[in-house]
DRENRO-740650 format. One record per residue (C-alpha): residue in three letters; y, z, x. Coordinates in steps of 0.05 Angstrom, whole numbers, plus 5000, padded with zeros to 4 digits. Layout:
N
ALAYZX ...
END
This chain:
233
MET152284738671 ASP154784138709 GLY158683858649 ALA153983298638 VAL153683078566 THR146882948537 LYS146682408485 ALA142482578424 PRO137082048412 PRO138681568351 ALA136181818286 PRO130281418261 LEU131380878208 SER129481048137 VAL124680538105 ALA130280268063 SER134780168126 ALA129079848163 LEU127779378107 GLU135179208101 ARG135979128176 ARG130178628180 VAL131777868184 SER127777308214 VAL130677228284 ARG129976548315 ALA133476608382 PHE131777148429 LEU134677458495 ASP130777418559 ARG129378148557 PRO122178368565 VAL119078868515 PRO114179348547 ARG107279188522 GLU105379928511 ILE110779918457 ILE107879338422 GLU100879598427 ARG103180248397 ILE106779908338 VAL100479468325 ARG095980068321 GLN101080438278 ALA101479868227 ALA093879928218 ARG095380528173 ALA096979988120 PRO092480028062 SER087079498048 GLY082079407993 GLY075579788006 ASN078579958074 LEU076079318099 GLN082279278147 PRO081278538153 TRP086578388204 HIS085278208276 VAL091278228326 ARG092177908392 ILE098278028436 ILE101277528488 ASP106777638535 GLY108677628609 SER105577078651 ASP100776928597 MET106476708553 ALA109376218602 ALA102475888612 PHE101175878534 LYS108075568521 ALA106374988570 LEU099574918536 MET102974868466 ASP108274358491 GLN102573918513 ARG098474008448 ILE104473868403 ARG105373188440 GLU097973038432 ALA097473258356 PRO104473248327 ASP102073278255 SER097773908263 GLU090474128268 PRO086274318207 MET089674898169 PRO086375478132 ALA090775368069 PRO097074948050 PHE103875268062 TYR106275187991 PRO103675067921 ASP103474357897 PRO107474287855 LEU112674797865 THR115675137804 SER123274957791 ALA125075637815 GLN120775597879 LEU123774917894 ARG130875177884 ARG129575757930 ARG126275347985 GLN131774797984 ARG137075327987 ASN133675668044 GLY133375008083 GLU140874898067 ILE142975548095 LEU138675488160 TYR140674788176 ALA148074878162 ALA147975498210 LEU144475058260 GLY149574498254 ILE143773998237 ASP144473478181 ARG138673518135 THR137672768143 ASP136972818220 MET129272888222 ALA129172798297 ALA133873428306 ARG129773798255 ARG123173668288 ALA126273858356 TRP128674498329 ASN122174648290 ALA118174568355 LEU121475188381 ASN116775548333 PHE111275418381 ARG115475748440 PHE116276378396 PHE123776198393 GLY124476438465 ALA121577118449 PRO118377478509 SER112877748466 GLY108577508407 VAL102877738364 PHE097777308327 LEU094377548262 PHE087677308242 LEU083077388183 ASP075477308176 ARG074076598149 ASN070376928091 ALA076777258067 THR078077237992 PRO085477227967 PHE085377977966 GLN084177998040 TRP090377568049 LEU094078058006 ASP091678628055 LEU094178228115 GLY100778138084 ILE101478888074 TYR099578978150 LEU104578458169 GLN110278788131 SER108579458160 LEU108979138229 LEU115678868216 LEU118579498192 LEU115879888251 LEU118979368299 ALA125579478264 GLU124880228269 ASN123980148343 GLY130079738353 LEU126379058363 GLU127078408323 ALA121877938298 CYS120277298263 PRO114177208224 GLN111576508234 ALA106576148185 ASP107575498227 TRP102675758281 ALA097075648232 MET098274898245 TYR094774978314 GLY089575518298 GLU084475148339 THR088475118402 VAL091075838396 SER084076128384 GLY081375708443 ALA086775958490 LEU085876678470 GLY078376668468 VAL078276858395 ASP071476808357 GLN071376188314 ALA069076658254 LEU076476828252 MET082376398227 LEU089576418250 VAL094276608195 CYS100776718230 GLY104376918292 VAL110477388301 ALA115677308354 ILE118177948380 GLY124078178423 HIS131378268423 ALA135877818383 ASP140877368417 PRO147377508378 ALA150576868406 HIS145976438360 PRO148576298289 GLU141576258257 ASN140777018273 HIS146277198228 ILE143276868163 ARG142177328106 THR137676938054 GLU138577087979 ARG134377487936 ASP133077407862 ASP132078037816 PRO124678107812 LEU125378407744 ALA129177827715 GLN125377477658 GLU128076797678 ARG126576827752 ASN120476367747 GLY123975837703 
END
């Protein structure tokens, strides 16, 4: 024995702990994530259930030198089409219920307060929102696609896959941010990645290690009791 102390590997997170740990991280360290780790997690998440076992999700990974070129492409595209390309569906119901409106407004208040951006400063809000299309500085990202013939039930399946992906990332010590905003530029993303036009982009996910110096990474959004009778009022 040479007296060396062997550190035990960290205990795996429980599902409850992974769920509690998960937050939407919007600022990342410049610290690459090995691609093989993301590939393994993407494949593990495919154990998620789906109606009829259709497994309707399609996943593409982007990282490394491809990420740098892709960000440059997106910077140019946003300048050309700042108001979005055609989207597969609206972001939100119209109109929102009073409870939905309250939650959305509160979410915006918390986020912009952490960022130090006044809610009336639309230029600052647009500049910050553009960081979505740079994966908030994350070294890796994935895109999730569905077949264009998907019904609401395949969208449900994709949501189950996405949550499985997020929990597995947390279990592996990685942080992430699911980003529906990528659906605003589905044509550009699909073209850049060589994705068949029979598929539609639903969202992206930024993946990496959170930068603790950024206040937006310390936000914990509120949750209502899902069993409360008045929650949809």
